[in-house]
C-alpha positions as CSV (number, residue, x, y, z in Angstrom):
1,M,39.3,-79.8,96.3
2,R,36.0,-78.0,97.2
3,T,35.8,-76.3,94.2
4,R,35.6,-79.5,92.1
5,R,33.3,-80.7,94.4
6,R,31.0,-78.0,94.2
7,I,31.6,-77.8,90.4
8,F,30.5,-81.6,89.9
9,S,27.5,-81.2,92.2
10,A,26.0,-77.8,90.1
11,V,26.3,-80.1,86.9
12,M,24.6,-83.3,88.3
13,R,21.9,-81.0,89.5
14,L,21.6,-79.4,85.8
15,V,21.9,-83.1,84.4
16,L,18.8,-84.2,87.0
17,K,16.8,-80.8,85.9
18,C,17.4,-81.7,82.1
19,L,16.1,-84.9,82.9
20,R,13.2,-84.1,84.8
21,I,12.1,-81.8,81.8
22,G,12.6,-84.4,79.4
23,Q,9.9,-86.4,81.0
24,R,7.6,-83.8,81.7
25,R,7.9,-83.4,77.8
26,R,7.5,-86.8,77.0
27,F,4.8,-87.1,79.3
28,W,2.6,-84.3,77.7
29,L,3.2,-85.6,74.4
30,T,1.7,-88.6,75.1
31,R,-0.9,-87.4,76.7
32,R,-1.3,-85.1,74.2
33,V,-1.7,-88.4,71.5
34,E,-3.6,-90.1,74.0
35,Q,-6.1,-87.3,74.1
36,L,-6.4,-87.2,70.4
37,W,-6.6,-90.9,70.4
38,L,-10.1,-90.6,72.3
39,Y,-11.2,-87.6,70.2
40,G,-10.6,-89.5,66.8
41,R,-12.6,-92.6,68.3
42,L,-15.7,-90.5,70.0
43,C,-16.0,-88.5,66.7
44,L,-16.1,-92.2,64.9
45,R,-18.5,-94.0,67.3
46,S,-21.4,-90.6,67.3
47,L,-21.7,-91.5,63.5
48,F,-23.9,-94.5,65.0
49,Y,-25.3,-92.5,67.6
50,N,-28.5,-94.7,67.8
51,S,-30.1,-97.5,66.2
52,F,-31.2,-95.3,62.6
53,A,-27.6,-95.3,61.5
54,D,-26.9,-97.3,59.0
55,S,-25.0,-97.9,55.5
56,D,-27.8,-95.0,53.7
57,A,-26.2,-93.2,56.6
58,A,-22.9,-93.3,55.8
59,L,-23.5,-93.2,52.5
60,D,-25.3,-89.7,53.3
61,A,-22.5,-88.3,54.7
62,L,-19.5,-89.9,52.2
63,F,-22.2,-88.2,49.0
64,E,-23.0,-84.8,50.6
65,P,-20.3,-82.7,48.9
66,I,-22.0,-84.2,45.7
67,Y,-25.6,-83.1,47.1
68,W,-24.8,-79.7,48.1
69,L,-22.7,-79.4,44.5
70,V,-26.5,-80.4,42.7
71,D,-28.1,-78.5,45.0
72,H,-26.8,-75.6,44.7
73,V,-27.0,-76.1,40.5
74,T,-30.3,-76.5,41.0
75,R,-31.0,-73.2,42.8
76,W,-29.0,-71.1,40.6
77,F,-30.4,-72.2,37.5
78,G,-34.1,-72.8,38.6
79,V,-34.6,-68.8,36.6
80,V,-32.9,-70.3,33.6
81,F,-35.3,-73.3,33.5
82,V,-39.0,-71.4,33.4
83,V,-36.9,-69.0,31.2
84,L,-36.0,-71.7,28.8
85,V,-39.7,-73.3,29.2
86,I,-41.4,-69.9,28.8
87,L,-39.3,-69.1,25.7
88,L,-39.7,-72.8,24.1
89,T,-43.9,-72.5,24.8
90,S,-43.9,-68.9,23.3
91,S,-41.9,-70.0,20.3
92,V,-44.4,-72.8,19.1
93,V,-47.7,-70.5,20.0
94,V,-45.7,-67.9,17.7
95,I,-45.9,-70.6,15.4
96,V,-49.0,-71.9,15.2
97,Y,-50.6,-67.9,15.0
98,V,-48.0,-66.8,12.3
99,C,-47.7,-70.0,10.4
100,L,-50.7,-72.0,11.3
101,L,-53.7,-70.1,11.9
102,P,-53.6,-68.1,8.8
103,L,-53.8,-71.3,6.4
104,V,-56.0,-73.0,8.7
105,L,-58.5,-70.0,8.1
106,R,-57.9,-70.6,4.5
107,T,-58.2,-74.5,3.8
108,Y,-59.9,-75.8,6.7
109,P,-64.1,-76.1,6.8
110,I,-65.9,-73.4,9.4
111,A,-67.0,-76.6,11.9
112,W,-62.9,-77.7,11.9
113,V,-62.1,-74.0,12.2
114,F,-64.0,-73.1,15.5
115,W,-63.0,-76.7,16.9
116,H,-59.0,-75.1,16.7
117,F,-59.8,-71.9,17.8
118,I,-61.9,-73.2,20.9
119,Y,-60.1,-76.4,21.9
120,G,-56.8,-74.3,21.1
121,H,-57.2,-71.2,23.5
122,W,-59.1,-73.0,26.0
123,N,-55.9,-75.7,25.8
124,L,-53.6,-72.6,26.1
125,V,-55.0,-70.8,28.8
126,M,-55.1,-73.8,31.3
127,I,-51.4,-74.5,30.7
128,I,-50.6,-70.6,31.3
129,F,-52.5,-70.6,34.1
130,H,-51.6,-73.9,36.0
131,Y,-47.8,-72.3,35.2
132,Y,-48.1,-69.1,36.3
133,M,-50.2,-70.4,39.7
134,A,-47.8,-73.3,40.3
135,I,-44.6,-71.2,39.8
136,T,-45.9,-68.1,42.1
137,T,-47.8,-70.7,44.8
138,Q,-45.9,-71.3,47.8
139,P,-46.1,-74.9,49.0
140,G,-46.7,-74.6,52.1
141,F,-44.2,-74.6,55.6
142,P,-44.4,-75.6,58.7
143,P,-45.2,-72.5,61.5
144,K,-42.2,-70.8,63.2
145,S,-43.9,-71.1,66.1
146,Q,-43.8,-74.0,67.6
147,G,-47.5,-74.2,69.1
148,D,-49.8,-76.7,69.0
149,I,-47.9,-79.1,65.5
150,A,-49.1,-82.6,65.6
151,A,-44.9,-83.4,65.0
152,V,-44.2,-86.5,63.9
153,S,-40.9,-86.1,63.9
154,I,-37.8,-84.1,64.5
155,C,-35.9,-82.4,60.8
156,R,-32.8,-82.8,60.8
157,K,-31.7,-79.8,59.0
158,C,-34.1,-77.3,60.7
159,I,-34.2,-79.2,64.1
160,T,-37.8,-78.5,64.6
161,P,-40.8,-80.5,65.0
162,K,-41.8,-81.7,61.6
163,P,-45.3,-82.8,61.1
164,A,-46.7,-85.7,58.9
165,R,-45.8,-86.1,55.5
166,T,-43.5,-83.0,55.8
167,H,-40.2,-83.3,54.3
168,H,-36.8,-81.0,54.1
169,C,-35.8,-79.1,50.8
170,S,-32.0,-79.5,50.8
171,I,-32.3,-76.4,48.1
172,C,-35.2,-74.3,49.5
173,N,-33.1,-75.0,52.9
174,R,-36.6,-75.8,54.6
175,C,-39.2,-77.8,55.4
176,V,-42.3,-78.7,53.0
177,L,-45.7,-79.3,53.6
178,K,-46.6,-82.6,52.5
179,M,-43.5,-82.1,50.2
180,D,-43.2,-84.2,46.6
181,H,-40.1,-82.9,45.1
182,H,-38.1,-79.8,44.3
183,C,-38.6,-79.1,40.5
184,P,-35.9,-77.0,38.3
185,W,-38.8,-76.4,35.8
186,L,-41.0,-74.1,38.5
187,N,-38.3,-73.3,40.4
188,N,-40.3,-73.8,43.6
189,C,-40.8,-76.9,45.4
190,V,-43.9,-79.3,44.7
191,G,-46.3,-79.5,48.1
192,H,-49.0,-79.1,49.9
193,Y,-50.3,-76.0,48.1
194,N,-49.5,-76.1,44.5
195,H,-49.8,-79.6,43.7
196,R,-52.3,-80.0,41.7
197,Y,-51.5,-76.6,39.9
198,F,-47.6,-78.5,39.1
199,F,-50.0,-81.9,37.7
200,S,-52.7,-80.0,36.6
201,F,-49.7,-77.9,34.1
202,C,-48.3,-81.6,32.9
203,L,-51.8,-82.9,32.1
204,F,-52.8,-79.8,29.8
205,M,-49.4,-79.5,28.6
206,T,-49.3,-83.1,27.6
207,M,-52.6,-83.0,25.8
208,G,-51.3,-79.5,24.2
209,C,-48.4,-81.1,22.5
210,I,-50.5,-84.4,21.6
211,Y,-53.2,-82.4,20.0
212,S,-50.4,-79.8,18.0
213,S,-48.2,-83.6,17.0
214,I,-51.5,-84.6,15.6
215,S,-52.9,-81.6,13.8
216,G,-49.5,-80.7,12.3
217,W,-48.5,-84.8,11.3
218,D,-49.5,-84.0,7.6
219,L,-47.9,-80.3,7.5
220,F,-44.8,-81.6,9.2
221,W,-44.2,-84.7,6.2
222,E,-44.8,-81.6,3.5
223,A,-42.1,-79.4,5.4
224,Y,-40.2,-82.2,6.0
225,A,-40.0,-83.4,2.1
226,A,-39.6,-79.8,1.2
227,I,-36.6,-79.3,3.4
228,E,-35.0,-82.8,2.1
229,S,-35.3,-81.4,-1.1
230,Y,-33.5,-78.3,-0.7
231,S,-29.8,-80.9,-1.6
232,Q,-30.9,-82.2,-5.1
233,T,-30.1,-81.2,-8.0
234,P,-31.4,-78.6,-9.4
235,P,-32.6,-76.8,-6.4
236,P,-36.7,-76.2,-5.9
237,I,-37.1,-72.2,-6.1
238,F,-38.5,-71.4,-2.0
239,S,-38.1,-68.1,-1.3
240,F,-37.3,-66.9,2.6
241,R,-40.3,-66.9,3.5
242,Q,-41.0,-70.4,2.4
243,R,-37.8,-72.3,4.0
244,A,-38.3,-70.4,7.0
245,F,-41.9,-71.7,7.3
246,H,-40.9,-75.7,6.9
247,K,-38.7,-75.3,9.7
248,S,-40.8,-73.6,11.8
249,I,-43.2,-76.7,11.2
250,V,-40.4,-79.2,11.2
251,Y,-38.8,-77.3,14.9
252,A,-42.4,-77.2,16.2
253,W,-43.6,-80.3,15.8
254,V,-40.6,-82.2,17.0
255,L,-40.5,-79.9,20.3
256,C,-44.2,-81.1,20.6
257,S,-43.4,-84.3,20.0
258,S,-40.4,-84.7,22.4
259,V,-42.0,-83.1,25.2
260,A,-45.4,-85.4,24.5
261,L,-43.3,-88.2,25.4
262,A,-41.6,-86.8,28.1
263,L,-43.6,-84.5,29.6
264,G,-46.4,-87.2,29.5
265,A,-44.3,-90.3,30.7
266,L,-44.1,-88.2,33.6
267,M,-47.6,-87.3,34.4
268,L,-48.8,-90.8,34.3
269,W,-46.3,-91.4,37.1
270,H,-47.4,-88.3,39.1
271,A,-51.0,-90.3,38.4
272,A,-50.5,-93.3,39.5
273,L,-48.6,-92.1,42.4
274,I,-52.2,-89.7,43.3
275,T,-55.0,-92.7,42.9
276,R,-52.1,-94.6,45.2
277,G,-52.9,-91.6,47.6
278,E,-48.8,-91.1,47.7
279,T,-46.5,-88.5,46.7
280,S,-42.6,-89.1,45.2
281,I,-41.0,-88.8,48.6
282,E,-43.7,-91.5,49.9
283,R,-43.5,-93.9,47.5
284,H,-39.9,-94.9,48.6
285,I,-41.1,-95.0,52.1
286,N,-43.8,-96.5,52.1
287,R,-41.6,-99.3,50.3
288,K,-39.2,-99.8,52.4
289,E,-42.0,-99.9,55.2
290,K,-43.9,-102.6,53.2
291,K,-40.8,-104.7,53.1
292,R,-39.9,-104.1,56.9
293,L,-43.3,-105.2,58.2
294,R,-43.7,-108.0,55.7
295,L,-40.5,-109.3,57.8
296,K,-42.2,-109.2,61.4
297,G,-45.8,-110.9,59.5
298,K,-47.5,-107.6,59.7
299,V,-49.7,-105.7,56.6
300,F,-48.7,-101.6,56.2
301,R,-51.5,-99.8,55.1
302,N,-51.3,-96.3,53.4
303,P,-53.6,-94.0,55.9
304,Y,-54.0,-91.7,53.0
305,N,-55.5,-93.2,50.7
306,Y,-58.8,-93.3,50.2
307,G,-59.6,-95.6,47.1
308,P,-58.9,-94.5,43.4
309,L,-61.7,-92.4,43.3
310,G,-61.5,-90.6,47.0
311,N,-57.5,-89.9,46.0
312,W,-58.8,-88.1,42.8
313,K,-61.6,-86.3,44.9
314,V,-59.2,-85.5,47.6
315,F,-56.1,-84.5,45.4
316,L,-58.6,-81.9,42.9
317,G,-60.7,-80.7,45.8
318,I,-63.7,-82.2,44.5
319,D,-67.3,-81.9,46.9
320,T,-70.1,-82.0,44.2
321,K,-70.3,-83.0,40.9
322,R,-70.7,-79.6,39.4
323,H,-66.5,-79.0,40.3
324,W,-65.5,-81.4,37.7
325,I,-65.9,-79.1,35.8
326,T,-65.7,-75.5,37.7
327,R,-62.7,-77.1,39.5
328,V,-61.1,-79.3,36.5
329,L,-62.2,-78.0,33.5
330,L,-61.9,-74.2,33.7
331,P,-58.8,-72.3,36.1
332,S,-59.8,-72.7,39.4
333,S,-57.7,-71.2,42.4
334,H,-59.6,-73.0,45.2
335,P,-57.7,-74.2,48.2
336,P,-56.4,-77.9,48.6
337,Y,-57.8,-80.3,51.5
338,G,-56.4,-79.0,55.0
339,S,-53.6,-77.1,56.1
340,G,-51.1,-79.9,55.9
341,L,-50.4,-79.6,59.3
342,S,-52.8,-82.3,60.3
343,W,-54.5,-85.2,58.1
344,D,-58.0,-85.7,59.2
345,T,-60.6,-87.1,56.6
346,P,-61.5,-84.8,54.3
347,P,-65.6,-84.3,53.8
348,C,-65.8,-86.0,49.7
349,V,-64.5,-89.1,51.4
350,A,-67.7,-90.6,53.3
351,E,-65.4,-93.6,55.2
352,Q,-62.8,-94.1,57.7
353,K,-59.5,-96.3,56.3
354,T,-57.9,-98.8,58.2
355,P,-54.5,-97.4,60.2
356,L,-51.2,-97.5,59.5
357,L,-50.5,-100.5,60.6
358,A,-52.9,-103.4,60.1
359,I,-51.2,-107.0,61.8
């Protein structure tokens, strides 16, 4: 009997011990699930950590992988785009010198030869100068030392103070002073220090393409008609050099006309922004700000708008009338007004403008 009781007591103790272990494990599993739930809820709430979180922030988070892919593709293909611009421009210049210049010297009056020689080379020099400067000139970056920077916000990517008109470029992976956009055709950001070079390149390239298209209009149609006659029976007799001449003329004219249309539209868009004292990024920001203040019965005033003429003077760096020639019609590497860290009224603008918000 005693032996049976001992065995029964041992079995009962073993059963109770197993029950306690099961309860502990069940409690641990329940606690673990609860911790995961609380952590997930905290992560979800962190997406709306302040009043600035809205549908735009949610869309940015959803499209972040796509942004990452586009940024890296643009970064790696920037050099390819620059080489492509150089090759296409060089091909047109070679065609002009090899095919058109001898024809002009033989058939045009001396006055027209002089005009084409002077204008064509001036336009070419302006294109090369401004494209080179736009590529090699840094757009401007905030200093790494925090010092006395007049910051208006904190960059969410760099976690550093941002001066006014400064924005973060995800392709360059740093903040850019007075950032307009990242241009893949320059493989560089367009900012405070190279904005004028970028616009001047667009302007003079458009002028050069329009000049080439108008000057080569008659030659284009003659070359195109000659190419169309290749399929006639019997085909006309053209030498290899003549066929190459016809195809080169058509290629150069189509390329110049296409670039004139595309780049001309871009140039006019940026000219409108400059006239209003805005950059491409500020255009979108100011539209949202106008709409927000309109609902509150207020009027938005752009503090960097000095009037159409004043905006162009500030952008081009015009102090005197002589500068319209030396700084606009001739190559000039003069720096823009200010450092890009603060935006005091430039000396070329006489009057102060209304503050940002005017009730």
